C-alpha positions in Angstrom: 231.7 194.2 338.5 232.3 198.0 338.5 233.0 197.5 342.3 235.5 194.6 341.7 237.3 196.6 338.9 237.7 199.6 341.3 238.8 197.3 344.2 241.6 195.5 341.7 242.5 199.1 340.6 243.0 200.6 344.1 245.0 197.1 345.0 247.4 197.8 342.3 247.6 201.3 342.3 250.1 202.8 345.1 248.8 205.1 347.7 249.9 208.6 347.1 251.0 209.0 350.4 253.0 205.9 350.8 257.1 206.9 350.6 257.8 203.3 349.7 255.8 203.4 346.7 255.9 207.1 345.7 256.0 207.5 342.1 257.8 210.8 342.2 260.7 209.0 344.0 260.9 206.2 341.5 260.9 208.3 338.6 263.3 210.8 340.0 265.8 207.9 341.2 265.5 206.2 337.7 266.4 209.4 335.9 269.2 210.8 338.4 271.0 207.6 339.0 271.2 206.2 335.5 272.9 209.5 333.9 276.7 209.0 333.2 277.4 212.1 335.0 276.7 210.3 338.3 279.1 207.8 338.0 281.6 210.3 336.8 281.1 212.4 339.5 281.3 209.4 342.1 284.6 208.2 340.5 286.0 211.9 340.4 285.0 212.5 344.0 286.6 209.1 345.2 289.6 209.9 343.3 290.3 213.3 344.8 289.9 212.2 348.6 292.1 209.3 347.8 294.8 211.4 346.2 294.6 213.8 349.1 294.6 211.2 351.9 297.8 209.3 350.1 299.7 212.8 349.6 299.4 213.6 353.3 300.1 210.1 354.4 303.3 210.3 356.4 306.3 208.8 354.7 308.2 208.0 357.9 307.7 205.0 359.9 304.3 204.9 361.6 304.0 204.4 365.5 300.5 203.5 366.1 301.0 203.4 369.8 301.3 207.6 369.9 298.6 209.9 368.7 299.7 212.6 366.1 298.3 216.0 365.7 298.9 215.6 361.9 296.2 212.9 361.7 293.7 214.9 363.5 294.5 217.8 361.1 294.2 215.4 358.2 290.7 214.2 359.1 289.5 217.8 359.9 290.8 218.6 356.2 289.0 215.8 354.9 285.8 216.4 356.6 285.6 220.4 356.1 286.5 219.8 352.4 283.5 217.2 352.2 281.3 219.9 354.0 282.2 222.7 351.6 281.6 220.5 348.5 278.3 219.0 349.9 277.3 222.8 350.6 278.1 223.7 347.1 276.8 220.7 345.4 273.5 220.3 347.5 271.8 223.3 345.7 272.8 222.2 342.4 271.1 218.9 343.1 267.7 220.1 344.5 267.2 223.6 343.3 265.6 222.6 340.1 263.5 219.7 342.0 260.3 222.1 341.4 261.4 224.8 339.2 262.4 222.3 336.7 258.8 221.1 336.4 257.8 224.9 335.7 260.6 225.3 333.2 259.5 221.8 331.4 255.7 222.8 331.7 254.9 219.9 333.7 254.0 221.9 337.0 250.2 221.9 336.5 250.0 218.3 335.4 252.0 217.5 338.7 249.4 219.2 340.9 246.9 218.0 339.0 247.6 214.3 339.6 246.5 212.4 342.7 249.7 212.5 344.2 249.8 214.2 347.6 251.8 217.6 347.9 253.8 216.0 350.8 254.9 212.9 348.7 256.1 215.3 345.8 258.0 217.2 348.1 259.5 214.3 350.0 260.1 212.3 346.6 262.0 215.1 345.0 263.6 215.8 348.1 265.1 212.2 348.8 265.7 211.7 345.2 267.8 214.7 345.0 270.0 214.1 347.8 270.3 210.6 347.1 273.0 210.7 344.7 275.0 213.3 347.4 274.4 210.6 349.9 276.1 208.1 348.1 279.1 210.5 347.7 279.3 211.1 351.3 278.9 207.4 352.4 281.6 206.2 349.5 284.2 208.4 351.5 283.9 206.5 354.7 286.3 203.9 353.8 289.1 206.2 353.1 288.3 208.2 356.4 288.7 205.2 358.4 292.1 204.5 357.2 293.2 207.4 359.0 292.0 205.9 362.4 295.0 203.8 363.2 297.2 206.8 362.7 295.6 207.9 366.1 294.5 211.6 367.2 291.0 210.9 366.2 288.4 208.3 367.9 285.8 206.5 365.9 283.1 208.3 367.7 284.5 211.7 366.6 284.2 210.5 362.9 280.6 209.4 363.7 279.7 212.5 365.2 281.3 214.5 362.0 279.3 212.7 359.3 276.0 213.0 361.4 276.4 216.9 361.5 277.4 216.4 357.9 274.3 214.4 356.8 271.9 216.7 359.0 273.4 219.9 357.4 272.9 218.4 353.8 269.3 217.6 354.5 268.7 221.1 355.8 270.3 222.7 352.7 268.8 220.6 350.3 265.1 221.5 351.8 266.4 225.2 351.7 267.3 224.9 347.7 264.0 222.9 347.1 262.0 225.9 349.0 263.8 228.5 346.8 262.9 226.6 343.8 259.3 226.6 344.7 259.1 230.3 344.9 261.1 231.0 341.6 260.1 230.0 338.0 263.3 229.6 337.1 266.3 227.2 338.3 268.9 229.8 338.1 267.0 232.3 340.2 266.5 229.2 342.7 270.2 228.3 342.5 271.3 232.0 343.4 269.1 232.6 346.5 269.9 229.0 347.8 273.9 229.7 347.7 273.2 233.1 349.2 271.4 231.6 352.1 273.2 228.4 352.3 276.8 229.8 352.1 277.0 232.3 355.1 275.3 228.8 357.1 278.2 226.7 355.7 280.9 229.4 356.6 279.4 229.6 360.2 279.7 225.7 360.4 283.5 225.7 359.3 284.4 228.4 361.7 282.7 226.8 364.6 284.5 223.6 363.7 287.6 224.8 363.6 287.2 227.2 366.6 286.3 224.1 368.9 289.1 221.9 367.6 290.8 222.0 371.1 287.1 221.0 372.7 286.7 217.8 371.6 284.1 216.6 373.8 282.2 219.6 373.6 282.0 219.7 369.7 281.3 215.8 370.1 277.9 216.8 371.6 276.9 219.8 369.6 277.4 217.5 366.7 275.3 214.9 367.7 272.6 216.7 369.5 272.2 220.8 368.5 273.4 220.5 364.8 270.8 217.7 363.8 268.1 219.5 365.9 268.5 222.6 364.2 268.9 221.2 360.8 265.3 218.8 361.1 263.7 222.1 362.4 264.9 223.8 359.2 263.8 221.3 357.4 260.6 220.4 358.8 259.2 223.5 358.9 260.3 224.3 355.0 258.8 221.0 354.1 255.3 222.0 355.3 255.3 225.4 353.7 256.5 223.9 350.4 253.7 221.5 350.7 250.8 224.1 351.6 252.3 226.2 348.6 251.7 223.2 346.4 248.3 222.6 348.0 247.3 226.2 347.2 249.4 227.4 344.4 249.3 230.9 343.5 247.8 231.8 339.8 249.3 229.7 337.3 249.4 230.6 333.4 249.4 228.3 330.6 252.2 225.3 330.8 252.6 226.0 334.5 254.3 229.3 334.4 253.7 231.7 337.0 251.7 234.5 336.2 254.0 237.8 337.2 252.4 241.2 337.1 255.3 243.7 337.0 252.6 246.3 338.5 251.3 244.7 341.4 254.7 243.0 342.3 255.9 245.9 344.2 252.7 246.8 345.7 252.9 243.4 347.4 256.5 243.3 347.9 257.8 243.0 351.5 261.1 244.9 352.4 263.0 246.6 349.0 260.8 248.0 346.4 262.4 248.2 343.0 261.5 251.3 340.9 262.6 250.6 337.2 262.2 254.3 336.2 264.1 255.8 338.8 267.9 255.8 339.7 270.0 254.0 340.7 267.3 251.1 339.9 267.2 251.7 336.3 271.0 250.9 336.1 269.9 247.3 336.2 266.5 247.1 336.0 265.5 249.7 333.1 261.8 250.0 332.0 260.2 248.0 329.3 260.6 250.1 326.1 257.0 251.5 325.1 258.6 253.5 322.0 260.4 252.6 318.8 263.9 251.9 319.0 266.4 254.4 318.0 268.5 253.8 314.9 272.2 252.8 315.4 271.4 250.8 318.8 272.5 247.1 319.3 269.0 245.3 319.1 270.3 242.4 321.3 271.5 244.7 324.0 268.4 246.7 324.4 266.2 243.3 323.9 268.6 241.6 326.5 268.5 244.4 329.3 264.8 245.4 329.1 262.6 242.3 328.9 264.4 239.2 328.6 266.4 239.3 332.0 263.4 240.6 333.9 260.5 239.0 332.2 259.8 236.8 335.4 259.7 239.6 337.9 262.1 241.2 340.3 262.0 238.8 343.4 265.2 237.2 343.0 266.8 240.6 342.6 265.2 241.9 345.6 266.1 238.7 347.7 269.7 239.1 346.4 270.2 242.7 347.3 268.6 242.4 350.8 270.5 239.3 351.8 273.7 240.7 350.4 273.4 244.0 352.1 272.7 242.5 355.5 276.1 240.2 355.4 277.6 243.3 354.0 277.0 245.3 357.0 277.9 242.9 359.6 281.5 242.1 357.5 281.7 246.0 357.2 282.0 246.4 360.9 284.4 243.5 361.5 286.7 243.9 358.4 286.9 247.3 357.7 286.5 249.3 361.0 286.9 246.8 364.1 289.8 245.0 362.2 291.5 246.8 359.3 293.7 244.5 358.4 291.2 242.3 357.6 290.0 244.6 354.9 290.9 241.9 352.1 288.5 239.6 353.4 285.7 242.0 352.7 286.9 242.5 349.1 287.1 238.6 349.0 283.3 238.6 350.0 282.4 241.0 347.2 284.0 238.6 344.5 282.2 235.9 346.4 278.7 237.4 345.8 279.4 238.3 342.0 280.9 234.7 341.6 277.5 233.6 342.8 275.4 236.3 340.8 277.1 237.2 338.0 276.6 233.7 335.8 272.6 233.7 336.2 272.5 236.7 333.8 274.5 235.4 331.0 274.4 231.5 331.3 271.1 231.5 329.5 272.1 234.0 326.9 272.3 231.4 323.9 270.8 228.4 325.5 267.7 230.6 326.1 267.4 231.1 322.3 268.0 227.2 321.8 265.3 226.5 324.0 262.7 229.0 322.7 263.8 227.7 319.3 264.8 231.1 318.0 268.6 230.7 317.7 268.2 229.9 313.8 266.0 232.9 313.2 268.5 234.9 315.0 271.5 233.5 313.0 269.5 234.6 309.8 269.1 238.0 310.4 271.6 240.9 309.2 272.9 241.2 313.0 276.7 240.4 313.1 278.2 237.8 315.6 279.8 240.4 317.0 277.0 242.5 317.9 275.0 239.2 319.2 277.8 238.2 321.5 278.8 241.8 322.6 275.2 242.9 323.3 274.2 239.5 325.4 277.6 240.1 327.1 277.3 243.6 328.1 273.8 243.3 329.4 274.5 240.7 331.6 277.7 242.4 332.7 275.8 245.5 333.2 273.1 243.9 335.6 275.9 241.8 337.5 278.4 244.6 337.9 275.6 247.0 339.3 274.4 244.8 341.6 278.0 243.7 343.1 278.8 247.4 343.2 276.2 248.0 345.8 278.4 246.3 348.2 281.1 248.9 347.6 279.8 251.8 349.3 281.3 250.5 353.0 285.0 250.5 351.3 284.2 254.1 349.9 282.9 255.2 353.1 285.8 253.9 355.1 288.5 255.3 352.6 286.8 258.8 352.7 286.7 258.5 356.7 290.1 259.7 358.4 291.1 255.9 359.2 294.3 255.7 357.3 292.9 254.0 354.2 294.1 256.7 352.2 297.7 255.9 352.9 296.8 252.7 351.0 295.5 254.0 348.0 297.4 251.8 345.4 295.9 248.7 347.3 292.4 249.9 347.2 292.9 250.5 343.7 294.0 247.1 342.9 290.8 245.7 344.8 288.9 247.6 342.5 290.2 246.3 339.3 290.3 242.7 340.7 286.5 243.5 341.4 286.0 244.7 337.8 288.1 241.6 336.1 285.8 239.2 338.1 282.5 240.8 336.7 284.1 240.6 333.2 285.4 237.0 333.8 282.1 235.6 335.3 280.1 236.9 332.6 282.2 235.9 329.8 282.5 232.6 330.9 278.9 231.9 331.5 278.3 233.4 328.1 280.8 230.8 326.8 279.4 227.9 328.6 275.8 229.2 327.0 277.4 228.7 323.8 278.6 225.3 324.1 275.5 223.8 325.7 271.9 223.5 324.9 270.2 223.9 328.1 270.7 226.8 330.5 270.9 224.5 333.5 273.7 222.6 332.2 275.4 225.8 331.3 275.0 227.2 334.9 276.2 224.2 336.5 279.4 224.3 334.1 280.0 227.6 334.9 280.2 227.2 338.3 282.0 224.0 338.0 284.6 226.0 336.1 284.8 228.9 338.6 285.5 226.7 341.3 288.3 225.1 339.6 289.6 228.6 338.4 289.0 230.5 341.9 288.9 228.1 344.7 291.1 224.9 343.8 294.2 226.5 343.4 294.3 228.2 346.8 293.1 225.0 348.3 296.1 223.0 346.4 298.5 225.7 347.5 297.6 225.5 351.2 297.4 221.7 351.0 301.0 221.9 349.5 302.3 224.2 352.1 300.9 222.0 355.0 302.0 218.9 353.8 305.4 219.8 351.8 306.8 222.7 353.1 310.2 221.9 351.6 309.1 220.9 348.2 307.7 224.5 347.2 308.9 228.1 347.8 306.7 230.7 348.9 306.9 232.3 345.0 306.0 229.0 343.7 303.0 228.5 345.9 301.9 232.0 345.1 302.2 231.5 341.4 299.9 228.4 341.7 297.0 230.9 342.5 297.5 233.5 339.6 294.0 232.6 338.4 292.1 233.3 341.8 290.9 236.7 342.6 290.5 235.8 346.3 294.3 235.1 346.1 294.9 238.0 344.6 293.1 240.2 347.0 294.8 238.4 349.9 298.3 238.9 348.4 298.0 242.7 347.7 300.0 244.3 350.4 297.9 246.5 352.8 300.5 247.6 355.3 298.7 247.9 358.9 301.4 250.5 360.0 299.6 253.3 357.5 296.1 252.2 359.3 295.1 254.1 362.1 296.1 252.6 365.5 293.9 252.2 368.6 294.8 255.8 369.6 293.8 257.1 366.2 297.3 257.9 364.9 299.3 256.7 362.2 302.5 255.3 363.5 304.7 255.2 360.6 304.6 255.7 356.6 304.9 253.1 354.2 306.3 253.8 350.7 305.2 251.0 348.2 307.3 249.1 345.7 306.5 247.9 342.1 307.7 244.4 343.5 304.8 244.2 346.1 302.3 243.9 343.4 303.8 241.3 341.4 301.1 238.6 342.2 298.6 241.2 341.1 300.0 242.1 337.8 300.4 238.4 337.1 296.6 237.8 338.0 295.7 240.7 335.6 297.5 239.3 332.7 296.3 235.7 333.1 292.5 237.1 333.5 292.9 239.2 330.3 294.2 236.2 328.4 291.6 233.9 329.6 288.7 236.5 328.6 290.1 237.0 325.1 290.6 233.6 324.5 287.0 232.8 325.5 285.5 235.7 323.5 287.4 234.9 320.4 286.6 231.1 320.7 282.8 232.2 320.9 283.4 234.5 318.0 284.9 231.8 315.5 282.1 229.6 316.6 279.4 232.1 315.7 281.2 232.8 312.5 282.3 228.8 311.5 280.0 226.8 313.2 276.2 228.3 313.1 276.8 231.0 310.7 278.1 230.6 307.1 280.1 234.1 305.5 278.2 235.2 302.8 281.3 236.7 301.2 283.6 233.7 301.0 285.0 232.3 297.7 282.4 229.9 297.2 279.5 232.6 297.2 277.2 232.2 294.3 277.2 235.1 292.2 274.1 237.3 292.1 271.8 237.1 288.8 272.2 239.8 286.2 269.0 241.6 286.6 268.6 242.4 282.5 268.7 238.7 281.7 265.5 236.9 281.0 264.4 234.4 283.7 265.2 230.7 283.6 262.1 228.9 283.4 263.6 225.6 283.1 
């Protein structure tokens, strides 16, 4: 009888290695695809692509017998837009696949289940990328509408989508791997972006550079790109599976134990000394004495314990990856081709956009998740102290980390290369850097105030930054390309006043002030205030945005979560001399 029951149970229980009956895949698909945001994202994605094709569709009479270069540009624009969006969305779907289990304290139960690690990793990866695959395949009918215009063959579209799907697979596996090494989704998300965005940038540049070599680009898209993507995904897949098969020391609730003293001893590469300069600027040592009077307790607590409670692996990875990229960009943009100096500052801004929200997006949601927000609001600490302490602590860390990338411009500035003659432009670049650090921290803190989960707050912050920083330049370039007669140059630049990238690129950097190939300055250039109108408008709009966000947060804390004690409905204090009311 026992053997019969065991046989029945074995028959009805899915094999842990069977992909078609993978319980992890089934559960993740049901949770992800049934969420309302899945349908909203699909609708928004389709509407944007349809609107772009509709606006770029030629208004004149079509001659289908002749190929047009504008159609090829349109198809390339649609494909590159999808590639960039997929590169940005892939980490948001997959970075929390394993780190989310750690945050929900279910990681140990998953490891203790009879499901094979390979089945867990494959189920998480496939389920996370299924939604993104739906977005990609749903865009095929819109792209196919461009084929009758000529200039692009069906096989080129197929090759582009093969390269896109292979790239998404590799990017998703990179994010899953990052999630297995970090205990928090925010840390995994940042490191994923730091690894994926350079690869995506190389892909975009190669695709654009080979636009005139259609046959070669087709062969590379269907052979080399899928091969590299499959190789990267396979290697990372087995690394993550082996890590789950032999996990590191785990604490209670599935939280990985981090020994801050032994972490630097086993660290490879950069070592952070929290008691030395300049490491103590962003990673001060844990306080072992009493807190002095007059200090903001929220700021001291956030800076010393909260941000670095899970170790410094994410900080070391962020610094090492960013500095390696900075050395390459420094040589190209600051010394070899000095007129490309604004692009280096765009890279500095991009790094802060990726890293800055991590240290502020969980400021308030973390209190909610730990169920300590009510306790915090009932203390004598004012909302101003709470908000300013959390804002300054996150801003200090993100700005110091980003400031490490400013040593190449200062090195180029003090060298006899002609940058001294462009000192107003460099002053504007530094101002944009400071405003970007402030805006990303304030926006992340605002999203943390209105959300209940840190992951939702972080994703919302990146989405709003995408709309403020990248969407306006994209709309301006699209309008300049397809509606050159409807908008003036001033109107196109005014569209981008919220973007620090456009602000950097619109600052005048006169090449005649820079050194020529002979090391001589050919001509002096006198700057005028009219040259900096876009910069001034950007500064005003950015300060207004930060003031509004901080004012709304303060109002919410005073009126929604905290009741003032000095209002007109305050209950009068009892008279100490009066007898007690025993009734």
